[in-house]
DSSP file (Angstrom, degrees, kcal/mol; ACC not computed):
  #  RESIDUE AA STRUCTURE BP1 BP2  ACC     N-H-->O    O-->H-N    N-H-->O    O-->H-N    TCO  KAPPA ALPHA  PHI   PSI    X-CA   Y-CA   Z-CA
    1    1 A X              0   0    0      0, 0.0     2,-0.1     0, 0.0     0, 0.0   0.000 360.0 360.0 360.0 134.8    8.7  -24.5  107.8
    2    2 A X     >  -     0   0    0      1,-0.1     4,-2.1     4,-0.0     5,-0.1  -0.397 360.0-109.6 -88.5 168.3   11.2  -23.0  105.3
    3    3 A X  H  > S+     0   0    0      1,-0.2     4,-3.1     2,-0.2     5,-0.3   0.866 120.3  58.7 -65.5 -36.7   14.4  -21.2  105.9
    4    4 A X  H  > S+     0   0    0      1,-0.2     4,-3.4     2,-0.2     5,-0.3   0.937 104.9  49.9 -62.0 -44.9   12.7  -18.0  104.7
    5    5 A X  H  > S+     0   0    0      1,-0.2     4,-2.7     2,-0.2    -1,-0.2   0.931 112.8  47.2 -58.1 -42.3   10.0  -18.4  107.5
    6    6 A X  H  X S+     0   0    0     -4,-2.1     4,-2.0     2,-0.2    -1,-0.2   0.939 115.6  44.1 -60.4 -49.0   12.6  -18.8  110.1
    7    7 A X  H  X S+     0   0    0     -4,-3.1     4,-2.0     2,-0.2    -2,-0.2   0.864 113.1  50.0 -63.3 -38.9   14.6  -15.9  108.8
    8    8 A X  H  X S+     0   0    0     -4,-3.4     4,-2.3    -5,-0.3    -2,-0.2   0.964 112.4  49.2 -69.4 -50.8   11.6  -13.6  108.5
    9    9 A X  H  X S+     0   0    0     -4,-2.7     4,-1.8    -5,-0.3    -2,-0.2   0.837 109.5  51.7 -53.5 -39.6   10.5  -14.5  112.1
   10   10 A X  H  X S+     0   0    0     -4,-2.0     4,-2.0     2,-0.2    -1,-0.2   0.906 107.1  52.7 -68.7 -44.0   13.9  -13.9  113.4
   11   11 A X  H  <>S+     0   0    0     -4,-2.0     5,-3.1     1,-0.2     6,-0.5   0.921 109.5  50.8 -56.4 -45.0   14.0  -10.4  111.8
   12   12 A X  H ><5S+     0   0    0     -4,-2.3     3,-1.2     1,-0.2    -1,-0.2   0.896 107.7  50.8 -60.2 -39.8   10.7   -9.6  113.4
   13   13 A X  H 3<5S+     0   0    0     -4,-1.8    -1,-0.2     1,-0.3    -2,-0.2   0.856 110.1  50.5 -63.8 -36.0   11.9  -10.6  116.8
   14   14 A X  T ><5S-     0   0    0     -4,-2.0     3,-1.2     3,-0.1    -1,-0.3   0.223 120.2-107.3 -92.7  20.2   15.0   -8.4  116.4
   15   15 A X  T < 5S-     0   0    0     -3,-1.2    -3,-0.2     1,-0.3    -2,-0.1   0.901  75.7 -53.4  65.1  39.1   12.9   -5.4  115.4
   16   16 A X  T 3 <S+     0   0    0     -5,-3.1    14,-1.3     1,-0.3     2,-0.4   0.568 110.1 127.3  72.0  10.6   14.1   -5.7  111.7
   17   17 A X  E <   -A   29   0A   0     -3,-1.2     2,-0.4    -6,-0.5    -1,-0.3  -0.841  51.9-147.0-101.5 130.8   17.8   -5.7  112.9
   18   18 A X  E     -     0   0A   0     10,-2.2    10,-0.4    -2,-0.4    -7,-0.0  -0.783  24.3-121.5 -91.7 142.0   20.1   -8.4  111.7
   19   19 A X  E    S+     0   0A   0     -2,-0.4    -1,-0.1     8,-0.1     2,-0.0   0.599  78.0 106.4 -66.3  -6.2   22.7   -9.2  114.4
   20   20 A X  E     -     0   0A   0      8,-0.1     8,-1.0     1,-0.1     2,-0.4  -0.310  63.6-133.7 -71.4 152.0   25.7   -8.4  112.1
   21   21 A X  E     -A   27   0A   0      6,-0.2     6,-0.2    -2,-0.0     2,-0.1  -0.831  10.4-138.4-105.8 144.2   27.8   -5.3  112.5
   22   22 A X    >   -     0   0    0      4,-2.0     3,-2.2    -2,-0.4     6,-0.0  -0.422  42.8 -87.9 -90.0 176.2   28.9   -3.0  109.8
   23   23 A X  T 3  S+     0   0    0      1,-0.3    -1,-0.1    -2,-0.1    -2,-0.0   0.758 129.5  49.2 -61.8 -25.5   32.4   -1.6  109.6
   24   24 A X  T 3  S-     0   0    0      2,-0.2    -1,-0.3     3,-0.0     3,-0.1   0.216 120.8-105.0 -98.2  16.5   31.3    1.4  111.8
   25   25 A X  S <  S+     0   0    0     -3,-2.2     2,-0.2     1,-0.3    -2,-0.1   0.299  77.7 130.7  84.3 -11.3   29.7   -0.7  114.4
   26   26 A X        -     0   0    0     -5,-0.1    -4,-2.0     1,-0.1    -1,-0.3  -0.516  61.0-113.8 -76.9 142.5   26.1   -0.1  113.5
   27   27 A X  E     -A   21   0A   0     -6,-0.2     2,-0.3    -2,-0.2    -6,-0.2  -0.492  31.1-122.9 -71.9 146.3   23.7   -2.9  113.0
   28   28 A X  E     -     0   0A   0     -8,-1.0   -10,-2.2   -10,-0.4    -8,-0.1  -0.691  20.7-130.9 -91.6 148.1   22.5   -3.4  109.5
   29   29 A X  E  >  -A   17   0A   0     -2,-0.3     4,-1.8   -12,-0.2     3,-0.4  -0.415  24.6-112.1 -88.5 166.4   18.6   -3.2  108.7
   30   30 A X  H  > S+     0   0    0    -14,-1.3     4,-2.8     1,-0.2     5,-0.2   0.865 121.4  59.5 -64.4 -35.6   16.8   -5.9  106.6
   31   31 A X  H  > S+     0   0    0    -15,-0.2     4,-1.9     2,-0.2    -1,-0.2   0.812 104.1  50.9 -62.4 -32.2   16.4   -3.0  104.1
   32   32 A X  H  > S+     0   0    0     -3,-0.4     4,-2.7     2,-0.2     5,-0.2   0.879 108.7  48.5 -72.8 -43.5   20.2   -2.7  103.9
   33   33 A X  H  X S+     0   0    0     -4,-1.8     4,-2.6     2,-0.2     5,-0.2   0.897 112.0  50.7 -65.2 -38.7   20.7   -6.2  103.3
   34   34 A X  H  X S+     0   0    0     -4,-2.8     4,-2.3     2,-0.2    -2,-0.2   0.941 111.0  47.9 -60.7 -43.3   18.1   -6.1  100.6
   35   35 A X  H  X S+     0   0    0     -4,-1.9     4,-2.6     1,-0.2    -2,-0.2   0.895 113.2  47.9 -65.1 -38.5   19.7   -3.2   99.0
   36   36 A X  H  X S+     0   0    0     -4,-2.7     4,-2.6     2,-0.2    -1,-0.2   0.905 113.1  47.8 -67.8 -39.9   23.1   -4.8   99.1
   37   37 A X  H  X S+     0   0    0     -4,-2.6     4,-2.2    -5,-0.2    -2,-0.2   0.856 113.4  49.6 -71.6 -29.9   21.8   -8.1   97.6
   38   38 A X  H  X S+     0   0    0     -4,-2.3     4,-2.9    -5,-0.2    -2,-0.2   0.948 109.9  49.0 -66.6 -51.4   20.0   -6.1   95.0
   39   39 A X  H  X S+     0   0    0     -4,-2.6     4,-2.4     1,-0.2    -2,-0.2   0.936 112.9  47.9 -55.0 -49.0   23.0   -4.2   94.0
   40   40 A X  H  X S+     0   0    0     -4,-2.6     4,-2.4     2,-0.2    -1,-0.2   0.864 108.6  55.5 -63.2 -36.1   25.1   -7.4   93.8
   41   41 A X  H  X S+     0   0    0     -4,-2.2     4,-2.6     2,-0.2    -2,-0.2   0.953 108.3  47.8 -54.7 -53.5   22.4   -9.0   91.7
   42   42 A X  H  X S+     0   0    0     -4,-2.9     4,-2.0     1,-0.2    -2,-0.2   0.884 110.4  51.5 -61.1 -36.0   22.6   -6.2   89.3
   43   43 A X  H  X S+     0   0    0     -4,-2.4     4,-2.5     1,-0.2    -1,-0.2   0.915 110.0  49.6 -63.5 -39.5   26.4   -6.4   89.2
   44   44 A X  H  X S+     0   0    0     -4,-2.4     4,-2.7     2,-0.2    -2,-0.2   0.856 107.2  54.8 -65.6 -36.7   26.2  -10.1   88.5
   45   45 A X  H  X S+     0   0    0     -4,-2.6     4,-2.4     2,-0.2    -1,-0.2   0.917 110.6  47.0 -58.5 -45.1   23.6   -9.5   85.7
   46   46 A X  H  X S+     0   0    0     -4,-2.0     4,-3.2     2,-0.2    -2,-0.2   0.928 111.3  49.5 -66.0 -44.1   26.1   -7.2   84.1
   47   47 A X  H  X S+     0   0    0     -4,-2.5     4,-2.7     2,-0.2     5,-0.2   0.906 111.6  49.6 -62.3 -41.4   29.0   -9.6   84.5
   48   48 A X  H  X S+     0   0    0     -4,-2.7     4,-2.4     2,-0.2     5,-0.3   0.940 111.6  48.9 -58.7 -46.7   26.9  -12.4   83.0
   49   49 A X  H  X S+     0   0    0     -4,-2.4     4,-2.9     1,-0.2     5,-0.3   0.967 111.2  51.0 -53.7 -53.0   26.0  -10.1   80.2
   50   50 A X  H  X S+     0   0    0     -4,-3.2     4,-2.2     1,-0.2    -2,-0.2   0.883 111.0  46.4 -52.6 -42.4   29.8   -9.2   79.8
   51   51 A X  H  X S+     0   0    0     -4,-2.7     4,-1.9     1,-0.2    -1,-0.2   0.902 113.1  49.5 -70.5 -36.0   30.9  -12.8   79.7
   52   52 A X  H  X S+     0   0    0     -4,-2.4     4,-2.1    -5,-0.2    -2,-0.2   0.875 113.0  47.7 -65.9 -42.0   28.1  -13.7   77.1
   53   53 A X  H  X S+     0   0    0     -4,-2.9     4,-1.4    -5,-0.3    -2,-0.2   0.917 111.4  49.8 -70.1 -41.2   29.0  -10.8   74.9
   54   54 A X  H ><>S+     0   0    0     -4,-2.2     5,-2.5    -5,-0.3     3,-0.6   0.950 113.2  46.9 -65.0 -47.4   32.9  -11.5   75.0
   55   55 A X  H ><5S+     0   0    0     -4,-1.9     3,-1.6     1,-0.3    -1,-0.2   0.881 107.8  55.3 -67.1 -40.1   32.3  -15.1   74.1
   56   56 A X  H 3<5S+     0   0    0     -4,-2.1    -1,-0.3     1,-0.3    -2,-0.2   0.789 107.9  49.6 -64.5 -28.1   29.9  -14.1   71.3
   57   57 A X  T <<5S-     0   0    0     -4,-1.4    -1,-0.3    -3,-0.6    -2,-0.2   0.386 127.1-104.4 -87.4   3.5   32.7  -12.0   69.8
   58   58 A X  T < 5S+     0   0    0     -3,-1.6     2,-0.4    -4,-0.3    -3,-0.2   0.675  82.2 122.8  80.6  25.5   35.1  -15.0   70.2
   59   59 A X      < -     0   0    0     -5,-2.5    -1,-0.3    -6,-0.2     2,-0.2  -0.911  65.1-123.1-108.3 133.9   37.0  -13.8   73.3
   60   60 A X    >>  -     0   0    0     -2,-0.4     4,-1.9     1,-0.1     3,-1.1  -0.611  36.5-114.8 -67.0 145.0   37.3  -15.5   76.6
   61   61 A X  H 3> S+     0   0    0      1,-0.3     4,-2.6    -2,-0.2     5,-0.3   0.849 115.0  58.3 -54.8 -37.4   36.0  -12.9   79.2
   62   62 A X  H 3> S+     0   0    0      1,-0.2     4,-2.1     2,-0.2    -1,-0.3   0.869 104.8  49.9 -66.0 -34.9   39.5  -12.6   80.7
   63   63 A X  H <> S+     0   0    0     -3,-1.1     4,-2.7     2,-0.2    -1,-0.2   0.896 110.2  50.6 -71.0 -39.7   40.9  -11.4   77.4
   64   64 A X  H  X S+     0   0    0     -4,-1.9     4,-2.6     2,-0.2     5,-0.2   0.969 110.1  48.9 -57.1 -51.1   38.1   -8.9   77.0
   65   65 A X  H  X S+     0   0    0     -4,-2.6     4,-2.6     1,-0.2    -2,-0.2   0.901 112.9  49.6 -58.8 -41.4   38.8   -7.5   80.5
   66   66 A X  H  X S+     0   0    0     -4,-2.1     4,-2.6    -5,-0.3     5,-0.3   0.971 109.5  50.8 -64.8 -46.5   42.6   -7.4   79.5
   67   67 A X  H  X S+     0   0    0     -4,-2.7     4,-3.1     1,-0.2     5,-0.3   0.936 112.9  45.8 -52.4 -52.3   41.7   -5.5   76.3
   68   68 A X  H  X S+     0   0    0     -4,-2.6     4,-2.5     1,-0.2    -1,-0.2   0.914 113.4  50.2 -60.2 -42.0   39.6   -2.9   78.3
   69   69 A X  H  < S+     0   0    0     -4,-2.6    -1,-0.2    -5,-0.2    -2,-0.2   0.925 112.9  45.0 -67.4 -39.7   42.3   -2.6   81.0
   70   70 A X  H >< S+     0   0    0     -4,-2.6     3,-0.9     1,-0.2     9,-0.2   0.924 118.2  43.7 -70.3 -44.2   45.0   -2.0   78.3
   71   71 A X  H 3< S+     0   0    0     -4,-3.1    -2,-0.2    -5,-0.3    -1,-0.2   0.841 118.4  45.4 -68.9 -30.5   42.8    0.5   76.4
   72   72 A X  T 3< S+     0   0    0     -4,-2.5     2,-0.3    -5,-0.3    -1,-0.2   0.292  77.0 131.6 -98.5  12.3   41.7    2.2   79.5
   73   73 A X    <   -     0   0    0     -3,-0.9     6,-0.1     1,-0.1    -3,-0.0  -0.506  32.8-174.8 -67.1 127.1   44.9    2.6   81.2
   74   74 A X        +     0   0    0     -2,-0.3    -1,-0.1     2,-0.1     3,-0.1   0.199  48.2 102.0-112.7  13.8   45.3    6.2   82.4
   75   75 A X  S    S-     0   0    0      1,-0.1     2,-0.4     2,-0.1     4,-0.1  -0.108  87.0 -65.5 -85.6-169.4   48.8    6.0   83.7
   76   76 A X  S    S-     0   0    0      2,-0.1    -1,-0.1    -2,-0.0    -2,-0.1  -0.655 100.9 -16.9 -80.7 130.5   52.1    7.3   82.1
   77   77 A X  S    S-     0   0    0     -2,-0.4     2,-0.2    -3,-0.1    -2,-0.1  -0.119 109.0 -35.3  73.8-170.5   52.9    5.4   79.0
   78   78 A X  S    S-     0   0    0      1,-0.1    45,-0.1    -4,-0.1    -7,-0.1  -0.544  74.2 -95.9 -80.9 154.6   51.4    2.1   77.9
   79   79 A X        -     0   0    0     43,-0.4    43,-3.1    -9,-0.2     2,-0.2  -0.326  34.4-140.0 -72.7 158.2   50.6   -0.5   80.6
   80   80 A X  B  >  -B  121   0B   0     41,-0.2     4,-2.2    30,-0.1    41,-0.2  -0.422  32.1 -98.2-101.3 172.8   53.0   -3.4   81.4
   81   81 A X  H  > S+     0   0    0     39,-0.5     4,-3.0     2,-0.2     5,-0.1   0.871 128.6  54.0 -60.4 -39.8   52.3   -7.1   82.2
   82   82 A X  H  > S+     0   0    0      1,-0.2     4,-2.2     2,-0.2    -1,-0.2   0.909 105.7  50.3 -67.8 -38.1   52.6   -6.0   85.8
   83   83 A X  H  > S+     0   0    0      2,-0.2     4,-3.1     1,-0.2     5,-0.3   0.956 111.6  48.8 -59.9 -52.0   49.9   -3.3   85.3
   84   84 A X  H  X S+     0   0    0     -4,-2.2     4,-2.6     1,-0.2     6,-0.2   0.920 108.3  54.4 -52.6 -44.9   47.7   -5.9   83.7
   85   85 A X  H  X>S+     0   0    0     -4,-3.0     5,-2.6     1,-0.2     4,-0.7   0.936 113.2  42.6 -53.2 -50.5   48.3   -8.2   86.6
   86   86 A X  H ><5S+     0   0    0     -4,-2.2     3,-0.8     3,-0.2    -2,-0.2   0.928 113.6  49.7 -58.8 -53.1   47.2   -5.5   89.1
   87   87 A X  H 3<5S+     0   0    0     -4,-3.1    -1,-0.2     1,-0.3    -2,-0.2   0.775 117.6  39.4 -67.5 -32.2   44.2   -4.3   87.1
   88   88 A X  H 3<5S-     0   0    0     -4,-2.6    -1,-0.3    -5,-0.3    -2,-0.2   0.540 105.5-127.2 -90.8  -8.0   42.8   -7.9   86.6
   89   89 A X  T <<5 +     0   0    0     -3,-0.8     2,-0.3    -4,-0.7    -3,-0.2   0.925  63.7 134.8  55.6  48.8   43.7   -8.9   90.1
   90   90 A X      < -     0   0    0     -5,-2.6    -1,-0.2    -6,-0.2    -2,-0.1  -0.832  63.8 -90.1-123.4 162.8   45.6  -11.9   88.8
   91   91 A X    >>  -     0   0    0     -2,-0.3     4,-2.2     1,-0.1     3,-1.1  -0.376  38.9-114.8 -69.5 148.8   49.0  -13.3   89.7
   92   92 A X  H 3> S+     0   0    0      1,-0.2     4,-2.3     2,-0.2     5,-0.2   0.897 117.2  51.9 -50.3 -43.3   51.9  -12.0   87.6
   93   93 A X  H 3> S+     0   0    0      1,-0.2     4,-1.7     2,-0.2    -1,-0.2   0.767 108.5  51.8 -64.6 -22.3   52.6  -15.4   86.1
   94   94 A X  H <> S+     0   0    0     -3,-1.1     4,-2.6     2,-0.2    -1,-0.2   0.886 109.8  48.7 -77.2 -42.0   48.9  -15.6   85.1
   95   95 A X  H  X S+     0   0    0     -4,-2.2     4,-2.9     2,-0.2     5,-0.2   0.899 108.9  55.2 -67.9 -36.2   49.1  -12.1   83.4
   96   96 A X  H  X S+     0   0    0     -4,-2.3     4,-1.8    -5,-0.2    -1,-0.2   0.953 112.1  42.2 -65.3 -48.0   52.4  -13.3   81.6
   97   97 A X  H  X S+     0   0    0     -4,-1.7     4,-2.3     1,-0.2    -1,-0.2   0.894 112.3  54.0 -73.1 -29.8   50.6  -16.3   80.1
   98   98 A X  H  X S+     0   0    0     -4,-2.6     4,-2.2     1,-0.2    -2,-0.2   0.923 109.8  47.9 -64.3 -42.9   47.4  -14.3   79.3
   99   99 A X  H  X S+     0   0    0     -4,-2.9     4,-2.2     2,-0.2    -1,-0.2   0.839 107.9  55.0 -69.7 -26.8   49.5  -11.9   77.4
  100  100 A X  H  X S+     0   0    0     -4,-1.8     4,-2.2    -5,-0.2    -2,-0.2   0.946 110.3  46.4 -65.3 -46.9   51.3  -14.7   75.5
  101  101 A X  H  X S+     0   0    0     -4,-2.3     4,-1.5     1,-0.2    -2,-0.2   0.894 111.8  51.5 -59.0 -39.9   48.0  -16.1   74.4
  102  102 A X  H  <>S+     0   0    0     -4,-2.2     5,-3.0     2,-0.2     6,-0.9   0.882 109.8  50.1 -63.8 -40.2   46.8  -12.5   73.4
  103  103 A X  H ><5S+     0   0    0     -4,-2.2     3,-1.7     1,-0.2    -1,-0.2   0.943 110.2  49.1 -63.5 -45.9   49.9  -12.0   71.3
  104  104 A X  H 3<5S+     0   0    0     -4,-2.2    -1,-0.2     1,-0.3    -2,-0.2   0.810 110.4  52.6 -61.7 -31.2   49.4  -15.4   69.6
  105  105 A X  T 3<5S-     0   0    0     -4,-1.5    -1,-0.3    -5,-0.2    -2,-0.2   0.460 114.4-119.7 -84.7  -2.0   45.8  -14.3   68.9
  106  106 A X  T < 5S+     0   0    0     -3,-1.7    22,-0.3    -4,-0.2    21,-0.3   0.889  81.9 118.8  58.8  39.5   47.0  -11.1   67.3
  107  107 A X  S   <S+     0   0    0     -5,-3.0    18,-2.1     1,-0.3     2,-0.3   0.717  74.7  14.6-106.2 -31.6   45.1   -9.1   69.9
  108  108 A X  E     -C  124   0B   0     -6,-0.9     2,-0.3    16,-0.3    -1,-0.3  -0.921  62.6-145.3-135.3 167.7   48.1   -7.2   71.5
  109  109 A X  E     -C  123   0B   0     14,-2.2    14,-2.1    -2,-0.3     2,-0.5  -0.885  16.1-129.6-122.5 160.5   51.6   -6.5   70.8
  110  110 A X  E     -C  122   0B   0     -2,-0.3     2,-0.5    12,-0.2    12,-0.2  -0.953  21.4-168.9-112.3 129.3   54.5   -6.2   73.2
  111  111 A X  E     -C  121   0B   0     10,-2.9    10,-3.5    -2,-0.5     3,-0.1  -0.968  26.8-116.8-120.6 125.6   56.6   -3.2   72.8
  112  112 A X  E     -C  120   0B   0     -2,-0.5     8,-0.3     8,-0.2     2,-0.2  -0.300  38.6-110.1 -61.4 140.9   60.1   -2.9   74.6
  113  113 A X        -     0   0    0      6,-2.5    -1,-0.1     3,-0.5     6,-0.1  -0.516  16.3-146.7 -73.9 138.7   60.0   -0.1   77.1
  114  114 A X  S    S+     0   0    0     -2,-0.2     3,-0.2     1,-0.2    -1,-0.1   0.831  98.1  40.8 -74.0 -29.8   62.1    2.9   76.2
  115  115 A X  S    S+     0   0    0      1,-0.3     2,-0.3     2,-0.0    -1,-0.2   0.689 125.4  28.1 -97.8 -13.9   62.9    3.8   79.8
  116  116 A X    >   -     0   0    0      3,-0.1     3,-1.5     1,-0.1    -3,-0.5  -0.860  60.1-161.0-148.3 110.4   63.5    0.2   81.2
  117  117 A X  T 3  S+     0   0    0     -2,-0.3    -4,-0.1     1,-0.3    -1,-0.1   0.657  90.9  64.8 -64.8 -16.3   64.7   -2.6   79.0
  118  118 A X  T 3  S+     0   0    0     -6,-0.1    -1,-0.3     2,-0.0     2,-0.3   0.700  96.8  70.7 -79.7 -17.5   63.5   -5.2   81.4
  119  119 A X    <   -     0   0    0     -3,-1.5    -6,-2.5    -6,-0.1     2,-0.4  -0.647  63.7-156.2 -96.7 149.5   59.9   -4.1   80.8
  120  120 A X  E     - C   0 112B   0     -2,-0.3   -39,-0.5    -8,-0.3     2,-0.3  -0.978  12.7-140.0-124.1 143.2   57.6   -4.5   77.9
  121  121 A X  E     -BC  80 111B   0    -10,-3.5   -10,-2.9    -2,-0.4     2,-0.4  -0.689  16.7-129.7 -94.4 149.9   54.6   -2.3   77.1
  122  122 A X  E     + C   0 110B   0    -43,-3.1   -43,-0.4    -2,-0.3     2,-0.4  -0.895  24.7 178.7-111.2 135.4   51.3   -3.6   75.8
  123  123 A X  E     - C   0 109B   0    -14,-2.1   -14,-2.2    -2,-0.4     2,-0.2  -0.978  26.9-118.9-131.0 144.0   49.4   -2.3   72.9
  124  124 A X  E     - C   0 108B   0     -2,-0.4   -16,-0.3   -16,-0.2     2,-0.2  -0.549  26.1-133.6 -77.0 145.0   46.2   -3.3   71.2
  125  125 A X     >  -     0   0    0    -18,-2.1     4,-2.8    -2,-0.2     5,-0.2  -0.506  30.3-103.1 -85.8 164.2   46.3   -4.4   67.6
  126  126 A X  H  > S+     0   0    0      1,-0.2     4,-2.0     2,-0.2     5,-0.2   0.879 123.7  56.1 -51.8 -39.5   43.8   -3.1   65.1
  127  127 A X  H  > S+     0   0    0    -21,-0.3     4,-2.1     1,-0.2    -1,-0.2   0.911 110.1  45.1 -58.6 -44.2   41.9   -6.4   65.4
  128  128 A X  H  > S+     0   0    0    -22,-0.3     4,-2.8     1,-0.2     5,-0.3   0.885 109.1  56.4 -72.6 -37.7   41.6   -5.9   69.1
  129  129 A X  H  X S+     0   0    0     -4,-2.8     4,-1.8     1,-0.2    -1,-0.2   0.898 109.3  45.6 -62.0 -37.4   40.6   -2.3   68.7
  130  130 A X  H  X S+     0   0    0     -4,-2.0     4,-2.1     2,-0.2     5,-0.2   0.916 115.0  47.4 -71.5 -40.8   37.8   -3.2   66.5
  131  131 A X  H  X S+     0   0    0     -4,-2.1     4,-2.6     1,-0.2     5,-0.2   0.960 113.9  47.1 -58.3 -51.0   36.6   -6.0   68.8
  132  132 A X  H  X S+     0   0    0     -4,-2.8     4,-3.0     1,-0.2    -1,-0.2   0.841 108.9  55.6 -65.5 -36.7   36.9   -3.9   71.9
  133  133 A X  H  X S+     0   0    0     -4,-1.8     4,-1.9    -5,-0.3    -1,-0.2   0.958 111.6  42.8 -57.3 -53.7   35.0   -1.0   70.2
  134  134 A X  H  X S+     0   0    0     -4,-2.1     4,-1.6     1,-0.2    -2,-0.2   0.891 116.0  47.3 -58.3 -46.4   32.1   -3.2   69.4
  135  135 A X  H  X S+     0   0    0     -4,-2.6     4,-2.1    -5,-0.2    -1,-0.2   0.899 111.7  51.5 -66.9 -40.3   32.0   -4.9   72.8
  136  136 A X  H  X S+     0   0    0     -4,-3.0     4,-2.0     1,-0.2    -1,-0.2   0.812 106.8  51.5 -75.2 -26.7   32.3   -1.6   74.7
  137  137 A X  H  X S+     0   0    0     -4,-1.9     4,-2.0    -5,-0.2    -1,-0.2   0.891 111.7  48.5 -73.4 -32.3   29.4    0.0   72.8
  138  138 A X  H  X S+     0   0    0     -4,-1.6     4,-2.2     1,-0.2    -2,-0.2   0.899 111.9  49.6 -67.7 -37.3   27.3   -3.1   73.7
  139  139 A X  H  X S+     0   0    0     -4,-2.1     4,-3.0     2,-0.2     5,-0.2   0.885 108.0  52.3 -69.6 -35.4   28.4   -2.8   77.3
  140  140 A X  H  X S+     0   0    0     -4,-2.0     4,-2.5     2,-0.2    -1,-0.2   0.952 110.3  49.3 -65.2 -42.2   27.5    0.9   77.5
  141  141 A X  H  X S+     0   0    0     -4,-2.0     4,-1.9     2,-0.2    -2,-0.2   0.911 113.0  47.3 -60.7 -44.8   24.0    0.0   76.2
  142  142 A X  H  X S+     0   0    0     -4,-2.2     4,-1.9     2,-0.2     5,-0.2   0.947 112.2  50.0 -65.1 -49.0   23.7   -2.8   78.9
  143  143 A X  H  X S+     0   0    0     -4,-3.0     4,-1.6     1,-0.2    -2,-0.2   0.921 107.3  53.8 -55.7 -44.0   24.9   -0.4   81.6
  144  144 A X  H  X S+     0   0    0     -4,-2.5     4,-0.5     1,-0.2     3,-0.3   0.910 110.2  48.6 -62.4 -42.0   22.4    2.3   80.5
  145  145 A X  H  < S+     0   0    0     -4,-1.9     4,-0.3     1,-0.2    -1,-0.2   0.794 115.6  42.8 -68.3 -30.8   19.6   -0.4   80.9
  146  146 A X  H  X S+     0   0    0     -4,-1.9     4,-2.4    -3,-0.2     3,-0.3   0.610  89.0  93.3 -90.7 -14.6   20.8   -1.4   84.2
  147  147 A X  H  X S+     0   0    0     -4,-1.6     4,-3.2    -3,-0.3     5,-0.3   0.882  82.2  53.5 -51.2 -49.3   21.4    2.2   85.5
  148  148 A X  H  X S+     0   0    0     -4,-0.5     4,-2.7     1,-0.2    -1,-0.2   0.937 111.8  44.5 -60.8 -42.7   18.0    2.7   87.1
  149  149 A X  H  > S+     0   0    0     -3,-0.3     4,-1.9    -4,-0.3    -1,-0.2   0.926 115.7  47.5 -61.0 -46.3   18.3   -0.6   89.2
  150  150 A X  H  X S+     0   0    0     -4,-2.4     4,-2.1     2,-0.2     5,-0.2   0.925 112.9  47.9 -64.7 -46.3   21.9    0.2   90.2
  151  151 A X  H  X S+     0   0    0     -4,-3.2     4,-3.1    -5,-0.3     5,-0.3   0.937 111.0  50.9 -59.7 -45.0   21.1    3.8   91.2
  152  152 A X  H  X S+     0   0    0     -4,-2.7     4,-1.6    -5,-0.3    -1,-0.2   0.865 110.4  48.2 -68.4 -31.2   18.1    2.8   93.2
  153  153 A X  H  X S+     0   0    0     -4,-1.9     4,-1.5     2,-0.2    -1,-0.2   0.831 115.5  45.4 -69.9 -32.8   20.1    0.1   95.1
  154  154 A X  H  X S+     0   0    0     -4,-2.1     4,-2.7     2,-0.2     5,-0.3   0.902 111.5  52.7 -69.8 -42.6   22.9    2.7   95.8
  155  155 A X  H  X S+     0   0    0     -4,-3.1     4,-2.3    -5,-0.2     5,-0.2   0.877 109.5  48.4 -65.5 -36.9   20.4    5.3   96.7
  156  156 A X  H  X S+     0   0    0     -4,-1.6     4,-3.1    -5,-0.3     5,-0.2   0.927 111.1  52.3 -66.2 -42.8   18.7    2.9   99.2
  157  157 A X  H  X S+     0   0    0     -4,-1.5     4,-1.3     2,-0.2    -2,-0.2   0.955 115.3  37.9 -55.3 -54.1   22.1    2.1  100.7
  158  158 A X  H  X S+     0   0    0     -4,-2.7     4,-0.8     2,-0.2    -1,-0.2   0.864 116.8  52.6 -70.7 -37.8   23.2    5.6  101.3
  159  159 A X  H >< S+     0   0    0     -4,-2.3     3,-0.7    -5,-0.3    -2,-0.2   0.934 111.4  46.1 -56.5 -52.2   19.7    6.7  102.4
  160  160 A X  H 3< S+     0   0    0     -4,-3.1    -1,-0.2     1,-0.2    -2,-0.2   0.742 111.2  52.6 -72.9 -20.2   19.4    4.0  104.9
  161  161 A X  H 3<        0   0    0     -4,-1.3    -1,-0.2    -5,-0.2    -2,-0.2   0.646 360.0 360.0 -83.1 -14.6   22.9    4.6  106.3
  162  162 A X    <<        0   0    0     -4,-0.8    -1,-0.2    -3,-0.7    -2,-0.1   0.502 360.0 360.0 -67.2 360.0   22.2    8.3  106.8
């Protein structure tokens, strides 16, 4: 007997309810777990595509993510190393090392902050802008191809929660 057989049998005995509780105290159905798993799978497909595309462009995935975070920063002024740390969810010292490597690779420049001399602002170089434009176009095409599956999974989640 396989794990699947045991799991499937357990679901049938529980009337398609899995014993876990969601944040609002309601039990999740098998369909909700399937929808969550499907959504996560589609996200992982996108992330795998993203890593492969970045490596194909000669960038580590984290540097590609940093370029996008810098270019897509919607705050006041240019982002700082602290902003990059927050956006990439990495430790400040890791963001500092990452920015140093990116400066050495001629991907970003550090510009002293006009309002606070202790801070530096990050800006993309023309080389980085070109790389990011190509990568972003490819990412948008990939997202467009994944859109039906992602929307379907989200729709199942919200429909099943109603």
